[in-house]
C-alpha positions in Angstrom: 0.0 0.0 0.0 2.8 2.4 0.9 4.3 2.0 -2.6 1.0 2.8 -4.3 0.5 5.9 -2.0 4.0 7.1 -3.0 3.2 6.6 -6.7 0.1 8.7 -6.3 2.0 11.4 -4.4 4.7 11.4 -7.1 2.0 11.9 -9.8 -0.2 14.4 -8.0 1.5 15.8 -4.9 3.7 18.4 -6.6 6.3 17.9 -3.9 9.6 19.8 -3.9 11.5 16.6 -3.1 11.5 13.0 -4.2 8.6 11.3 -2.4 10.5 8.0 -2.4 13.3 9.5 -0.3 11.0 10.8 2.4 10.4 9.1 5.7 6.8 7.8 6.0 6.2 10.3 8.8 7.7 13.3 6.9 5.3 16.3 6.7 4.3 16.4 3.0 3.1 20.0 3.3 6.5 21.1 4.6 8.0 19.3 1.6 6.0 21.3 -1.0 2.5 19.8 -1.2 -0.2 22.5 -1.5 -3.8 22.2 -0.4 -4.8 22.1 -4.0 -2.4 19.3 -4.7 -3.7 17.4 -1.7 -7.2 17.4 -3.3 -5.6 15.8 -6.4 -3.9 13.3 -4.3 -7.2 12.5 -2.5 -8.9 11.9 -5.9 -6.0 9.7 -7.0 -6.2 7.7 -3.8 -10.0 7.3 -4.1 -9.6 6.0 -7.7 -6.7 3.7 -6.9 -8.2 2.1 -3.8 -11.8 2.3 -4.8 -12.8 4.3 -1.6 -14.4 7.6 -0.8 -13.0 9.8 2.0 -15.8 10.8 4.3 -16.2 14.4 5.2 -14.8 13.8 8.7 -11.5 12.6 7.1 -11.1 15.7 4.9 -8.6 17.3 7.1 -5.0 18.4 6.6 -3.8 15.9 9.1 -5.2 13.0 7.0 -2.9 13.8 4.1 0.0 15.2 6.1 2.3 12.2 5.6 2.5 8.8 3.9 1.9 7.2 7.2 -1.2 9.2 8.0 -2.6 8.5 4.5 -1.9 4.8 5.0 -3.7 4.8 8.3 -6.8 6.5 6.8 -6.8 4.1 3.9 -6.5 1.1 6.2 -9.5 2.4 8.1 -11.5 2.9 5.0 -10.7 -0.5 3.5 -11.3 -2.3 6.8 -14.8 -0.7 6.9 -15.5 -1.9 3.4 -14.3 -5.4 4.2 -16.0 -5.6 7.5 
């Protein structure tokens, strides 16, 4: 899952650094991702993982790092499987 998240970030995140070189907990916003880019990342994630982020997850903190995105996706996919 982390590899797919990084691929989506590389395609849509507009980061100022190589996403593959970042620690999973690195702040994506501090590394160049804008709020606009985070929306594109969210759409890319929804398409790739066949999920929809609920309103309560549409926060900066959800998309702040690779680890936080993975946590959110794990929560969403567990709900779908459950």
